[in-house]
N, C-alpha and C positions, 0 to 999 in steps of 0.2 A: 504493500500499500504506500502510495506517494504522500508525503506530509508537506504542506506549505509553510514557509517560514515568513512570518510578518515582522519587518523591521520597525522598531521604535527607537528613536534617538536616546541614547543614554542607558539603554538596556542591553544586556549581553545577548548575543545571538547563539543559541545553542543548536548544534546539529547532532541529533542522536541516532540517525540511521543513514545509510548510504543512498537512500532514495528520496531524501528531502529535496524540495525544489524551492528556490527563493523566488517570491512574488515581488516585482519591482514595478512601481508606477513611473511612467515617462511622460514628461510635460514638454511640449514644444511651444516656445515663446518666441514671437518675432522681435526685430529690433525696436519695435514701438512698444514693447511690453505686453502685446496682445497675445493671449493664450490661443494657439492654433489647433492643437491636438493633445489628447490624453489617451495613453494606452497602457494597459497592464500586461506585462510579460513575465513569464517564468524563466529562471535560469536552470540550466541543466544541473543535476546533482554534481557532475564534474567541476562546473564552473563555481559552485557555491562557495567553497572553502577559499580559493583565491580572490574572489570578489569580497567576501566578508573580511579577509585579512587586510585587504587594501583599504577598505572602509575604516576598520579599526585603527590602521596606521594613520590615515588622513585625519581622523578624529582626534588623534593623540596630540596633546599640547606640545610635546617635545619634538615630534617629527613632521607633523602635519603642516604647519606653516612653512617650515624650511622646504618641504617637497613642492608646496604650491609655488614658492618663490623660484625654484628650479624650472618648473613647467612654464612659468610666465616669461622666463628669459629665452625659451626656445621658440623658434619659428613653427607655425602649424604644420608645415611639411616634415619637420623633424619629429614632432609629436605623432603624426599619422603613420610614420614608418615603425613606430613602436607598438602599434596596435595589433592584437591577435584577435581575429575574428572568430566568433562562436554563434551558432544558431540559437535563437531564443524561442521559447514557446513550444519546444518539440519534446 
């Protein structure tokens, strides 16, 4: 049985079986601040641990702000080359 994980800021994210799927809400906002789309997608069980680890690291006071500063100094082309694509919702 697949179990969905719902993220709540400030609460630990527990993965207690290999079939859990993380539910993520995506919001597309244009440059005028207008909400254009909302989608809910699930991450594959394989992607959950890596994603949750990255979220925890970014929320960390000690590493989060430093990492964001590193990303902001990079050109979009450099950042896009670091992306690993994964299918969502399957």
